[in-house]
All heavy atoms as TSV, in Angstrom:
chain	resi	resn	atom	element	x	y	z
A	1	MET	N	N	122.956	98.904	110.702
A	1	MET	CA	C	124.124	99.726	110.910
A	1	MET	C	C	123.764	101.029	111.613
A	1	MET	O	O	124.647	101.717	112.089
A	1	MET	CB	C	124.807	100.023	109.584
A	1	MET	CG	C	125.492	98.813	108.987
A	1	MET	SD	S	126.425	99.194	107.484
A	1	MET	CE	C	127.698	100.245	108.117
A	2	GLY	N	N	122.517	101.382	111.590
A	2	GLY	CA	C	122.093	102.587	112.291
A	2	GLY	C	C	122.732	103.846	111.749
A	2	GLY	O	O	122.832	104.046	110.557
A	3	LYS	N	N	123.208	104.710	112.641
A	3	LYS	CA	C	123.804	105.987	112.250
A	3	LYS	C	C	125.076	105.819	111.434
A	3	LYS	O	O	125.430	106.683	110.651
A	3	LYS	CB	C	124.091	106.829	113.490
A	3	LYS	CG	C	122.842	107.317	114.175
A	3	LYS	CD	C	123.180	108.172	115.384
A	3	LYS	CE	C	121.911	108.609	116.097
A	3	LYS	NZ	N	122.211	109.447	117.267
A	4	ALA	N	N	125.775	104.689	111.599
A	4	ALA	CA	C	127.011	104.447	110.865
A	4	ALA	C	C	126.755	104.331	109.360
A	4	ALA	O	O	127.651	104.529	108.552
A	4	ALA	CB	C	127.690	103.177	111.371
A	5	ALA	N	N	125.527	104.043	108.968
A	5	ALA	CA	C	125.194	103.907	107.559
A	5	ALA	C	C	125.114	105.254	106.853
A	5	ALA	O	O	125.095	105.309	105.628
A	5	ALA	CB	C	123.862	103.180	107.407
A	6	GLY	N	N	125.078	106.340	107.603
A	6	GLY	CA	C	125.001	107.668	106.991
A	6	GLY	C	C	123.581	108.040	106.634
A	6	GLY	O	O	122.625	107.378	107.020
A	7	ALA	N	N	123.457	109.105	105.858
A	7	ALA	CA	C	122.138	109.596	105.468
A	7	ALA	C	C	121.452	108.603	104.531
A	7	ALA	O	O	122.107	107.854	103.811
A	7	ALA	CB	C	122.278	110.954	104.784
A	8	GLU	N	N	120.134	108.631	104.527
A	8	GLU	CA	C	119.365	107.758	103.654
A	8	GLU	C	C	119.698	108.058	102.199
A	8	GLU	O	O	119.758	109.210	101.786
A	8	GLU	CB	C	117.875	107.982	103.896
A	8	GLU	CG	C	116.988	107.111	103.056
A	8	GLU	CD	C	115.511	107.382	103.300
A	8	GLU	OE1	O	115.173	108.203	104.155
A	8	GLU	OE2	O	114.713	106.759	102.607
A	9	ASP	N	N	119.933	107.016	101.417
A	9	ASP	CA	C	120.274	107.162	100.005
A	9	ASP	C	C	118.979	107.142	99.196
A	9	ASP	O	O	118.501	106.082	98.800
A	9	ASP	CB	C	121.200	106.035	99.583
A	9	ASP	CG	C	121.668	106.161	98.150
A	9	ASP	OD1	O	121.148	107.014	97.418
A	9	ASP	OD2	O	122.564	105.398	97.759
A	10	THR	N	N	118.411	108.313	98.940
A	10	THR	CA	C	117.128	108.385	98.241
A	10	THR	C	C	117.279	108.302	96.721
A	10	THR	O	O	116.284	108.272	96.019
A	10	THR	CB	C	116.376	109.680	98.590
A	10	THR	OG1	O	117.199	110.794	98.273
A	10	THR	CG2	C	115.997	109.722	100.051
A	11	ILE	N	N	118.501	108.259	96.228
A	11	ILE	CA	C	118.689	108.113	94.779
A	11	ILE	C	C	118.817	106.633	94.412
A	11	ILE	O	O	118.119	106.140	93.543
A	11	ILE	CB	C	119.917	108.907	94.284
A	11	ILE	CG1	C	119.639	110.403	94.434
A	11	ILE	CG2	C	120.239	108.563	92.828
A	11	ILE	CD1	C	120.790	111.298	94.057
A	12	ASN	N	N	119.688	105.913	95.075
A	12	ASN	CA	C	119.951	104.518	94.725
A	12	ASN	C	C	119.075	103.500	95.430
A	12	ASN	O	O	118.895	102.402	94.938
A	12	ASN	CB	C	121.417	104.165	95.017
A	12	ASN	CG	C	122.353	104.990	94.198
A	12	ASN	OD1	O	122.262	105.011	92.988
A	12	ASN	ND2	N	123.247	105.698	94.845
A	13	ARG	N	N	118.541	103.832	96.586
A	13	ARG	CA	C	117.839	102.831	97.385
A	13	ARG	C	C	116.425	103.247	97.790
A	13	ARG	O	O	115.918	102.803	98.795
A	13	ARG	CB	C	118.665	102.503	98.621
A	13	ARG	CG	C	119.957	101.804	98.247
A	13	ARG	CD	C	120.766	101.422	99.467
A	13	ARG	NE	N	121.940	100.701	99.081
A	13	ARG	CZ	C	123.086	101.275	98.726
A	13	ARG	NH1	N	123.204	102.575	98.713
A	13	ARG	NH2	N	124.121	100.549	98.377
A	14	CYS	N	N	115.800	104.060	96.993
A	14	CYS	CA	C	114.442	104.505	97.288
A	14	CYS	C	C	113.470	103.353	97.073
A	14	CYS	O	O	113.485	102.712	96.031
A	14	CYS	CB	C	114.070	105.687	96.398
A	14	CYS	SG	S	112.378	106.198	96.616
A	15	GLN	N	N	112.618	103.077	98.040
A	15	GLN	CA	C	111.631	102.009	97.946
A	15	GLN	C	C	110.236	102.545	97.635
A	15	GLN	O	O	109.298	101.774	97.500
A	15	GLN	CB	C	111.602	101.213	99.257
A	15	GLN	CG	C	112.930	100.568	99.605
A	15	GLN	CD	C	113.382	99.564	98.566
A	15	GLN	OE1	O	112.596	98.778	98.064
A	15	GLN	NE2	N	114.655	99.605	98.212
A	16	GLN	N	N	110.104	103.862	97.526
A	16	GLN	CA	C	108.808	104.475	97.287
A	16	GLN	C	C	108.685	104.880	95.822
A	16	GLN	O	O	109.668	104.926	95.094
A	16	GLN	CB	C	108.654	105.711	98.174
A	16	GLN	CG	C	108.821	105.413	99.646
A	16	GLN	CD	C	108.999	106.684	100.453
A	16	GLN	OE1	O	108.684	107.764	99.992
A	16	GLN	NE2	N	109.523	106.551	101.658
A	17	SER	N	N	107.469	105.204	95.386
A	17	SER	CA	C	107.283	105.629	93.998
A	17	SER	C	C	107.830	107.034	93.772
A	17	SER	O	O	108.271	107.371	92.684
A	17	SER	CB	C	105.810	105.569	93.612
A	17	SER	OG	O	105.051	106.419	94.452
A	18	VAL	N	N	107.806	107.874	94.803
A	18	VAL	CA	C	108.359	109.230	94.721
A	18	VAL	C	C	109.286	109.427	95.917
A	18	VAL	O	O	108.874	109.270	97.052
A	18	VAL	CB	C	107.245	110.300	94.742
A	18	VAL	CG1	C	107.843	111.686	94.751
A	18	VAL	CG2	C	106.308	110.123	93.562
A	19	CYS	N	N	110.539	109.766	95.637
A	19	CYS	CA	C	111.519	109.990	96.704
A	19	CYS	C	C	112.070	111.399	96.579
A	19	CYS	O	O	112.608	111.761	95.537
A	19	CYS	CB	C	112.667	108.993	96.599
A	19	CYS	SG	S	112.130	107.301	96.850
A	20	ILE	N	N	111.937	112.167	97.623
A	20	ILE	CA	C	112.422	113.538	97.616
A	20	ILE	C	C	113.296	113.743	98.846
A	20	ILE	O	O	112.857	113.495	99.966
A	20	ILE	CB	C	111.252	114.543	97.617
A	20	ILE	CG1	C	110.410	114.356	96.351
A	20	ILE	CG2	C	111.773	115.971	97.720
A	20	ILE	CD1	C	109.141	115.172	96.318
A	21	ARG	N	N	114.529	114.177	98.608
A	21	ARG	CA	C	115.403	114.507	99.731
A	21	ARG	C	C	114.845	115.735	100.444
A	21	ARG	O	O	114.326	116.646	99.810
A	21	ARG	CB	C	116.823	114.813	99.263
A	21	ARG	CG	C	117.589	113.624	98.784
A	21	ARG	CD	C	119.030	113.972	98.455
A	21	ARG	NE	N	119.111	114.894	97.337
A	21	ARG	CZ	C	120.033	115.860	97.248
A	21	ARG	NH1	N	120.915	116.053	98.204
A	21	ARG	NH2	N	120.059	116.652	96.198
A	22	ALA	N	N	114.981	115.765	101.749
A	22	ALA	CA	C	114.505	116.908	102.532
A	22	ALA	C	C	115.313	118.155	102.198
A	22	ALA	O	O	116.501	118.071	101.869
A	22	ALA	CB	C	114.627	116.593	104.022
A	23	ASN	N	N	114.668	119.299	102.256
A	23	ASN	CA	C	115.317	120.605	102.067
A	23	ASN	C	C	116.031	120.739	100.723
A	23	ASN	O	O	117.166	121.205	100.668
A	23	ASN	CB	C	116.289	120.892	103.213
A	23	ASN	CG	C	115.614	120.832	104.557
A	23	ASN	OD1	O	114.498	121.324	104.716
A	23	ASN	ND2	N	116.258	120.203	105.519
A	24	THR	N	N	115.392	120.312	99.642
A	24	THR	CA	C	115.991	120.452	98.316
A	24	THR	C	C	115.137	121.364	97.442
A	24	THR	O	O	113.939	121.491	97.636
A	24	THR	CB	C	116.143	119.094	97.615
A	24	THR	OG1	O	114.870	118.453	97.569
A	24	THR	CG2	C	117.137	118.202	98.319
A	25	THR	N	N	115.797	121.980	96.467
A	25	THR	CA	C	115.118	122.883	95.538
A	25	THR	C	C	114.454	122.060	94.428
A	25	THR	O	O	114.801	120.879	94.232
A	25	THR	CB	C	116.119	123.858	94.900
A	25	THR	OG1	O	117.023	123.102	94.076
A	25	THR	CG2	C	116.885	124.653	95.947
A	26	PRO	N	N	113.550	122.673	93.664
A	26	PRO	CA	C	112.947	121.952	92.540
A	26	PRO	C	C	113.979	121.435	91.533
A	26	PRO	O	O	113.833	120.324	91.013
A	26	PRO	CB	C	112.018	122.987	91.907
A	26	PRO	CG	C	111.635	123.877	93.051
A	26	PRO	CD	C	112.887	123.968	93.888
A	27	ILE	N	N	115.038	122.196	91.260
A	27	ILE	CA	C	116.061	121.725	90.315
A	27	ILE	C	C	116.804	120.521	90.880
A	27	ILE	O	O	117.094	119.562	90.164
A	27	ILE	CB	C	117.042	122.853	89.889
A	27	ILE	CG1	C	117.939	122.387	88.734
A	27	ILE	CG2	C	117.915	123.308	91.026
A	27	ILE	CD1	C	117.265	122.291	87.433
A	28	GLN	N	N	117.097	120.517	92.179
A	28	GLN	CA	C	117.746	119.360	92.796
A	28	GLN	C	C	116.844	118.133	92.714
A	28	GLN	O	O	117.305	117.027	92.440
A	28	GLN	CB	C	118.094	119.651	94.252
A	28	GLN	CG	C	119.240	120.625	94.422
A	28	GLN	CD	C	119.418	121.049	95.863
A	28	GLN	OE1	O	118.448	121.420	96.534
A	28	GLN	NE2	N	120.647	121.001	96.337
A	29	GLN	N	N	115.556	118.326	92.933
A	29	GLN	CA	C	114.613	117.216	92.863
A	29	GLN	C	C	114.542	116.654	91.440
A	29	GLN	O	O	114.492	115.443	91.243
A	29	GLN	CB	C	113.241	117.664	93.342
A	29	GLN	CG	C	113.222	117.993	94.815
A	29	GLN	CD	C	111.949	118.694	95.251
A	29	GLN	OE1	O	110.946	118.684	94.544
A	29	GLN	NE2	N	111.988	119.312	96.420
A	30	GLN	N	N	114.582	117.538	90.439
A	30	GLN	CA	C	114.551	117.109	89.044
A	30	GLN	C	C	115.811	116.307	88.700
A	30	GLN	O	O	115.735	115.243	88.081
A	30	GLN	CB	C	114.425	118.310	88.118
A	30	GLN	CG	C	114.384	117.928	86.656
A	30	GLN	CD	C	114.314	119.151	85.743
A	30	GLN	OE1	O	114.270	120.289	86.191
A	30	GLN	NE2	N	114.311	118.908	84.456
A	31	VAL	N	N	116.973	116.815	89.108
A	31	VAL	CA	C	118.228	116.118	88.814
A	31	VAL	C	C	118.281	114.791	89.566
A	31	VAL	O	O	118.705	113.772	89.011
A	31	VAL	CB	C	119.451	117.003	89.138
A	31	VAL	CG1	C	120.744	116.223	88.961
A	31	VAL	CG2	C	119.457	118.240	88.257
A	32	ASP	N	N	117.826	114.769	90.814
A	32	ASP	CA	C	117.770	113.512	91.571
A	32	ASP	C	C	116.933	112.477	90.824
A	32	ASP	O	O	117.302	111.308	90.741
A	32	ASP	CB	C	117.179	113.729	92.959
A	32	ASP	CG	C	118.146	114.368	93.943
A	32	ASP	OD1	O	119.308	114.616	93.583
A	32	ASP	OD2	O	117.716	114.621	95.095
A	33	SER	N	N	115.824	112.915	90.264
A	33	SER	CA	C	114.958	112.010	89.517
A	33	SER	C	C	115.683	111.439	88.306
A	33	SER	O	O	115.610	110.233	88.026
A	33	SER	CB	C	113.694	112.749	89.083
A	33	SER	OG	O	112.891	111.927	88.281
A	34	GLU	N	N	116.412	112.281	87.592
A	34	GLU	CA	C	117.182	111.814	86.432
A	34	GLU	C	C	118.300	110.868	86.862
A	34	GLU	O	O	118.586	109.872	86.182
A	34	GLU	CB	C	117.751	112.995	85.653
A	34	GLU	CG	C	116.699	113.887	85.025
A	34	GLU	CD	C	115.823	113.176	84.002
A	34	GLU	OE1	O	116.297	112.228	83.339
A	34	GLU	OE2	O	114.654	113.573	83.871
A	35	MET	N	N	118.932	111.154	87.999
A	35	MET	CA	C	119.996	110.277	88.498
A	35	MET	C	C	119.429	108.917	88.897
A	35	MET	O	O	120.089	107.894	88.717
A	35	MET	CB	C	120.718	110.928	89.682
A	35	MET	CG	C	121.554	112.137	89.292
A	35	MET	SD	S	122.839	111.774	88.070
A	35	MET	CE	C	123.924	110.741	89.023
A	36	ARG	N	N	118.203	108.887	89.417
A	36	ARG	CA	C	117.560	107.610	89.741
A	36	ARG	C	C	117.385	106.779	88.473
A	36	ARG	O	O	117.577	105.555	88.491
A	36	ARG	CB	C	116.200	107.842	90.401
A	36	ARG	CG	C	116.293	107.975	91.873
A	36	ARG	CD	C	114.917	108.037	92.533
A	36	ARG	NE	N	115.039	109.040	93.570
A	36	ARG	CZ	C	114.680	110.307	93.450
A	36	ARG	NH1	N	114.094	110.744	92.382
A	36	ARG	NH2	N	114.886	111.146	94.432
A	37	THR	N	N	117.033	107.442	87.366
A	37	THR	CA	C	116.884	106.741	86.096
A	37	THR	C	C	118.211	106.115	85.685
A	37	THR	O	O	118.264	104.948	85.275
A	37	THR	CB	C	116.384	107.711	85.000
A	37	THR	OG1	O	115.128	108.249	85.412
A	37	THR	CG2	C	116.229	107.005	83.667
A	38	LEU	N	N	119.309	106.872	85.801
A	38	LEU	CA	C	120.633	106.329	85.476
A	38	LEU	C	C	121.021	105.193	86.414
A	38	LEU	O	O	121.616	104.201	85.987
A	38	LEU	CB	C	121.691	107.433	85.548
A	38	LEU	CG	C	121.672	108.466	84.436
A	38	LEU	CD1	C	122.711	109.552	84.720
A	38	LEU	CD2	C	121.930	107.821	83.092
A	39	ALA	N	N	120.689	105.323	87.691
A	39	ALA	CA	C	121.060	104.310	88.676
A	39	ALA	C	C	120.361	102.983	88.417
A	39	ALA	O	O	120.845	101.928	88.846
A	39	ALA	CB	C	120.735	104.805	90.084
A	40	LYS	N	N	119.259	102.994	87.688
A	40	LYS	CA	C	118.514	101.768	87.403
A	40	LYS	C	C	119.036	101.018	86.174
A	40	LYS	O	O	118.597	99.910	85.901
A	40	LYS	CB	C	117.030	102.096	87.203
A	40	LYS	CG	C	116.351	102.537	88.474
A	40	LYS	CD	C	114.901	102.905	88.217
A	40	LYS	CE	C	114.259	103.446	89.485
A	40	LYS	NZ	N	112.884	103.902	89.233
A	41	LEU	N	N	119.978	101.617	85.439
A	41	LEU	CA	C	120.510	100.953	84.248
A	41	LEU	C	C	121.221	99.661	84.633
A	41	LEU	O	O	121.912	99.594	85.644
A	41	LEU	CB	C	121.479	101.863	83.503
A	41	LEU	CG	C	120.893	103.114	82.872
A	41	LEU	CD1	C	122.000	103.951	82.246
A	41	LEU	CD2	C	119.832	102.769	81.843
A	42	LYS	N	N	121.066	98.646	83.810
A	42	LYS	CA	C	121.680	97.340	84.079
A	42	LYS	C	C	122.300	96.790	82.796
A	42	LYS	O	O	121.894	97.137	81.683
A	42	LYS	CB	C	120.622	96.336	84.561
A	42	LYS	CG	C	119.858	96.758	85.787
A	42	LYS	CD	C	120.650	96.527	87.034
A	42	LYS	CE	C	119.791	96.839	88.241
A	42	LYS	NZ	N	120.466	97.495	89.282
A	43	GLY	N	N	123.278	95.924	82.938
A	43	GLY	CA	C	123.848	95.159	81.837
A	43	GLY	C	C	124.333	95.945	80.646
A	43	GLY	O	O	125.146	96.865	80.780
A	44	HIS	N	N	123.844	95.594	79.471
A	44	HIS	CA	C	124.289	96.164	78.197
A	44	HIS	C	C	124.159	97.687	78.162
A	44	HIS	O	O	124.962	98.364	77.522
A	44	HIS	CB	C	123.507	95.532	77.045
A	44	HIS	CG	C	123.950	95.976	75.698
A	44	HIS	ND1	N	125.166	95.603	75.160
A	44	HIS	CD2	C	123.367	96.786	74.789
A	44	HIS	CE1	C	125.297	96.154	73.972
A	44	HIS	NE2	N	124.232	96.873	73.714
A	45	GLU	N	N	123.150	98.230	78.842
A	45	GLU	CA	C	122.935	99.679	78.845
A	45	GLU	C	C	124.117	100.429	79.464
A	45	GLU	O	O	124.324	101.598	79.189
A	45	GLU	CB	C	121.672	100.019	79.633
A	45	GLU	CG	C	120.411	99.421	79.040
A	45	GLU	CD	C	119.229	99.547	79.966
A	45	GLU	OE1	O	119.378	99.293	81.174
A	45	GLU	OE2	O	118.145	99.903	79.477
A	46	LEU	N	N	124.901	99.772	80.299
A	46	LEU	CA	C	126.012	100.413	81.001
A	46	LEU	C	C	127.307	100.442	80.200
A	46	LEU	O	O	128.244	101.138	80.570
A	46	LEU	CB	C	126.279	99.706	82.333
A	46	LEU	CG	C	125.186	99.856	83.376
A	46	LEU	CD1	C	125.488	98.981	84.579
A	46	LEU	CD2	C	125.033	101.293	83.792
A	47	LYS	N	N	127.401	99.731	79.106
A	47	LYS	CA	C	128.647	99.657	78.350
A	47	LYS	C	C	129.133	101.021	77.879
A	47	LYS	O	O	130.317	101.241	77.729
A	47	LYS	CB	C	128.498	98.712	77.161
A	47	LYS	CG	C	128.502	97.265	77.568
A	47	LYS	CD	C	128.535	96.364	76.357
A	47	LYS	CE	C	128.617	94.922	76.803
A	47	LYS	NZ	N	128.822	94.027	75.692
A	48	ALA	N	N	128.230	101.949	77.653
A	48	ALA	CA	C	128.616	103.283	77.158
A	48	ALA	C	C	129.124	104.189	78.271
A	48	ALA	O	O	129.664	105.258	77.996
A	48	ALA	CB	C	127.414	103.944	76.478
A	49	LEU	N	N	128.992	103.769	79.513
A	49	LEU	CA	C	129.396	104.608	80.644
A	49	LEU	C	C	130.715	104.133	81.241
A	49	LEU	O	O	130.996	102.943	81.283
A	49	LEU	CB	C	128.313	104.579	81.730
A	49	LEU	CG	C	126.931	105.108	81.317
A	49	LEU	CD1	C	125.943	104.911	82.455
A	49	LEU	CD2	C	127.000	106.564	80.916
A	50	ALA	N	N	131.485	105.090	81.726
A	50	ALA	CA	C	132.740	104.758	82.418
A	50	ALA	C	C	132.429	104.129	83.770
A	50	ALA	O	O	131.313	104.240	84.289
A	50	ALA	CB	C	133.554	106.029	82.613
A	51	ASP	N	N	133.429	103.462	84.366
A	51	ASP	CA	C	133.232	102.831	85.674
A	51	ASP	C	C	132.974	103.850	86.774
A	51	ASP	O	O	132.217	103.597	87.695
A	51	ASP	CB	C	134.448	101.990	86.052
A	51	ASP	CG	C	134.566	100.746	85.189
A	51	ASP	OD1	O	133.538	100.315	84.624
A	51	ASP	OD2	O	135.677	100.214	85.083
A	52	ASN	N	N	133.642	104.987	86.701
A	52	ASN	CA	C	133.466	106.053	87.691
A	52	ASN	C	C	133.123	107.344	86.961
A	52	ASN	O	O	133.805	107.718	86.010
A	52	ASN	CB	C	134.749	106.268	88.508
A	52	ASN	CG	C	135.096	105.039	89.316
A	52	ASN	OD1	O	134.325	104.625	90.167
A	52	ASN	ND2	N	136.239	104.448	89.030
A	53	ILE	N	N	132.081	108.002	87.428
A	53	ILE	CA	C	131.629	109.225	86.772
A	53	ILE	C	C	131.471	110.330	87.805
A	53	ILE	O	O	130.912	110.116	88.875
A	53	ILE	CB	C	130.271	109.001	86.066
A	53	ILE	CG1	C	130.413	107.939	84.978
A	53	ILE	CG2	C	129.732	110.299	85.491
A	53	ILE	CD1	C	129.099	107.497	84.388
A	54	LEU	N	N	131.967	111.507	87.472
A	54	LEU	CA	C	131.721	112.715	88.257
A	54	LEU	C	C	130.897	113.621	87.356
A	54	LEU	O	O	131.353	114.028	86.290
A	54	LEU	CB	C	133.036	113.398	88.649
A	54	LEU	CG	C	132.879	114.706	89.413
A	54	LEU	CD1	C	132.311	114.458	90.796
A	54	LEU	CD2	C	134.201	115.427	89.507
A	55	LEU	N	N	129.683	113.892	87.755
A	55	LEU	CA	C	128.764	114.669	86.939
A	55	LEU	C	C	128.489	116.014	87.601
A	55	LEU	O	O	128.044	116.065	88.743
A	55	LEU	CB	C	127.444	113.904	86.774
A	55	LEU	CG	C	126.332	114.618	86.027
A	55	LEU	CD1	C	126.711	114.786	84.563
A	55	LEU	CD2	C	125.037	113.849	86.163
A	56	ARG	N	N	128.783	117.089	86.879
A	56	ARG	CA	C	128.492	118.434	87.365
A	56	ARG	C	C	127.293	118.963	86.595
A	56	ARG	O	O	127.290	118.969	85.370
A	56	ARG	CB	C	129.676	119.358	87.152
A	56	ARG	CG	C	129.408	120.780	87.599
A	56	ARG	CD	C	130.602	121.658	87.339
A	56	ARG	NE	N	130.321	123.039	87.676
A	56	ARG	CZ	C	131.109	124.040	87.358
A	56	ARG	NH1	N	132.240	123.810	86.704
A	56	ARG	NH2	N	130.798	125.265	87.692
A	57	VAL	N	N	126.284	119.401	87.313
A	57	VAL	CA	C	125.089	119.963	86.698
A	57	VAL	C	C	125.132	121.461	86.914
A	57	VAL	O	O	125.053	121.939	88.049
A	57	VAL	CB	C	123.801	119.369	87.323
A	57	VAL	CG1	C	122.569	119.983	86.679
A	57	VAL	CG2	C	123.804	117.849	87.194
A	58	LYS	N	N	125.313	122.195	85.823
A	58	LYS	CA	C	125.375	123.655	85.917
A	58	LYS	C	C	123.963	124.207	86.058
A	58	LYS	O	O	123.051	123.797	85.342
A	58	LYS	CB	C	126.059	124.254	84.692
A	58	LYS	CG	C	127.537	123.977	84.652
A	58	LYS	CD	C	128.176	124.741	83.525
A	58	LYS	CE	C	129.624	124.994	83.875
A	58	LYS	NZ	N	130.189	126.037	83.061
A	59	THR	N	N	123.808	125.138	86.967
A	59	THR	CA	C	122.524	125.789	87.183
A	59	THR	C	C	122.660	127.270	86.839
A	59	THR	O	O	123.750	127.738	86.511
A	59	THR	CB	C	122.068	125.642	88.645
A	59	THR	OG1	O	122.979	126.335	89.489
A	59	THR	CG2	C	122.002	124.174	89.065
A	60	ALA	N	N	121.574	127.993	86.943
A	60	ALA	CA	C	121.607	129.431	86.660
A	60	ALA	C	C	122.450	130.173	87.691
A	60	ALA	O	O	122.957	131.263	87.416
A	60	ALA	CB	C	120.190	129.997	86.640
A	61	GLU	N	N	122.628	129.578	88.848
A	61	GLU	CA	C	123.446	130.174	89.902
A	61	GLU	C	C	124.725	129.361	90.042
A	61	GLU	O	O	124.681	128.219	90.490
A	61	GLU	CB	C	122.694	130.152	91.235
A	61	GLU	CG	C	121.398	130.939	91.214
A	61	GLU	CD	C	120.656	130.811	92.535
A	61	GLU	OE1	O	121.322	130.674	93.577
A	61	GLU	OE2	O	119.429	130.830	92.511
A	62	PRO	N	N	125.896	129.923	89.662
A	62	PRO	CA	C	127.149	129.163	89.726
A	62	PRO	C	C	127.429	128.550	91.102
A	62	PRO	O	O	127.971	127.458	91.179
A	62	PRO	CB	C	128.217	130.193	89.355
A	62	PRO	CG	C	127.488	131.194	88.524
A	62	PRO	CD	C	126.091	131.251	89.096
A	63	ASN	N	N	127.048	129.234	92.156
A	63	ASN	CA	C	127.264	128.672	93.490
A	63	ASN	C	C	126.258	127.569	93.805
A	63	ASN	O	O	126.372	126.901	94.826
A	63	ASN	CB	C	127.178	129.762	94.556
A	63	ASN	CG	C	128.362	130.698	94.497
A	63	ASN	OD1	O	129.422	130.343	93.993
A	63	ASN	ND2	N	128.192	131.912	94.993
A	64	GLY	N	N	125.275	127.397	92.935
A	64	GLY	CA	C	124.261	126.379	93.144
A	64	GLY	C	C	124.434	125.164	92.254
A	64	GLY	O	O	123.565	124.301	92.209
A	65	ASP	N	N	125.577	125.064	91.509
A	65	ASP	CA	C	125.834	123.898	90.684
A	65	ASP	C	C	125.792	122.644	91.539
A	65	ASP	O	O	126.150	122.657	92.722
A	65	ASP	CB	C	127.178	124.004	89.975
A	65	ASP	CG	C	127.179	125.032	88.852
A	65	ASP	OD1	O	126.112	125.617	88.586
A	65	ASP	OD2	O	128.239	125.244	88.261
A	66	LEU	N	N	125.358	121.548	90.941
A	66	LEU	CA	C	125.228	120.276	91.647
A	66	LEU	C	C	126.301	119.309	91.177
A	66	LEU	O	O	126.685	119.321	90.008
A	66	LEU	CB	C	123.850	119.688	91.394
A	66	LEU	CG	C	122.659	120.595	91.679
A	66	LEU	CD1	C	121.375	119.982	91.179
A	66	LEU	CD2	C	122.580	120.899	93.157
A	67	VAL	N	N	126.791	118.459	92.062
A	67	VAL	CA	C	127.804	117.468	91.713
A	67	VAL	C	C	127.332	116.103	92.210
A	67	VAL	O	O	126.921	115.953	93.356
A	67	VAL	CB	C	129.176	117.817	92.338
A	67	VAL	CG1	C	130.192	116.733	92.018
A	67	VAL	CG2	C	129.655	119.177	91.831
A	68	TYR	N	N	127.384	115.138	91.310
A	68	TYR	CA	C	127.005	113.767	91.626
A	68	TYR	C	C	128.131	112.840	91.217
A	68	TYR	O	O	128.849	113.113	90.257
A	68	TYR	CB	C	125.742	113.370	90.856
A	68	TYR	CG	C	124.487	114.084	91.280
A	68	TYR	CD1	C	124.213	115.370	90.831
A	68	TYR	CD2	C	123.565	113.483	92.120
A	68	TYR	CE1	C	123.058	116.024	91.220
A	68	TYR	CE2	C	122.403	114.132	92.509
A	68	TYR	CZ	C	122.168	115.403	92.053
A	68	TYR	OH	O	121.028	116.044	92.425
A	69	THR	N	N	128.280	111.737	91.912
A	69	THR	CA	C	129.216	110.688	91.502
A	69	THR	C	C	128.405	109.439	91.237
A	69	THR	O	O	127.348	109.217	91.816
A	69	THR	CB	C	130.275	110.399	92.576
A	69	THR	OG1	O	129.635	110.038	93.793
A	69	THR	CG2	C	131.170	111.610	92.790
A	70	TYR	N	N	128.920	108.621	90.349
A	70	TYR	CA	C	128.213	107.396	89.992
A	70	TYR	C	C	129.227	106.302	89.818
A	70	TYR	O	O	130.283	106.486	89.296
A	70	TYR	CB	C	127.428	107.627	88.689
A	70	TYR	CG	C	126.595	106.461	88.264
A	70	TYR	CD1	C	125.386	106.179	88.897
A	70	TYR	CD2	C	127.000	105.636	87.224
A	70	TYR	CE1	C	124.598	105.118	88.497
A	70	TYR	CE2	C	126.221	104.564	86.821
A	70	TYR	CZ	C	125.026	104.312	87.457
A	70	TYR	OH	O	124.255	103.260	87.059
């Protein structure tokens, strides 16, 4: 798909042992790592989660809060 596929999805489709998005802060890298753990859940482990999730991660800087969808 080339450029039509958008930016590389380093959370859901990382093929390496360590995946770091370019130009991210240490807190973003930490949250990305935790989101990768959630993205790997399968089957019975998912029953406790809603079908669509909007996750806001509050940081020490309100303008630096992170938002993820799952």
